[in-house]
N, C-alpha and C positions, 0 to 999 in steps of 0.2 A: 545544526547540532544542538543548539540551545532549545529548540522546539522539541526535539526528541527527548532531551533530558527532562524538560518540563512535564512531558506526559508520561515519564517513567518507562520509556522504551528500552528494551533489552538490547543484546548485541546483534541479534538477527531481527530485522524489521521488514515487514512486507507492507508496502504502500499500494493501495488499490485505487485506481482512477477509472473514471468512466471512459475517457478518451485522452489522447496524448495532449499534454499541456507542457510546452517547452520550458516555461519558467519553473514548474514543479520538478520536471525531470532534471533540469539543469541544477536545481538546488540540491537534489539528493544524489546526483551522479558521482560525486567524489567522496561520499561518506561510506566508509567500509561497513559491510554488513547490511546495507539497505538494498532491497530489491523492489523494483517497480513492476506491477502487474496491472492489467486492464481487465475490465469485467468480462470481456469476450475471450480472454485467455486464462482466466482464473482456474486453478486446479487444486485438488485436495492436498497434493504433495507440498505445494508452496505454502498453503495455510498451516499444515502440520509442522513444517520445517522452520517456522519462525517463532521468535519469542514474543513479538509484538505485532499487532495487526492494526494498521491505520487505514481507514476507508473514508474517501471523500463523500460528502453528502449525496451528490448526484450518483455516485457509484452504488451507494446503499439502496437508493430508489430502483436502480436498474437490477441489482441483485434480487431485490424483493419481487420485482415483476417476473424475472426469469425463473427463479428457483422456488417461489412460493406456491 
């Protein structure tokens, strides 16, 4: 929660990961308004339906490869 506040995340947060990371998923699991998505399941609705968009570095690289 402190990390989300530090980056100025809104009430609806989308966290994008390259692959499942149990520690990250567990950290965000109980925070209301946070949704986890993976690069292979990312869709436009989820992106437009969030106030804040947090992407892991590895996920950015994958997104660039796939969508660029």
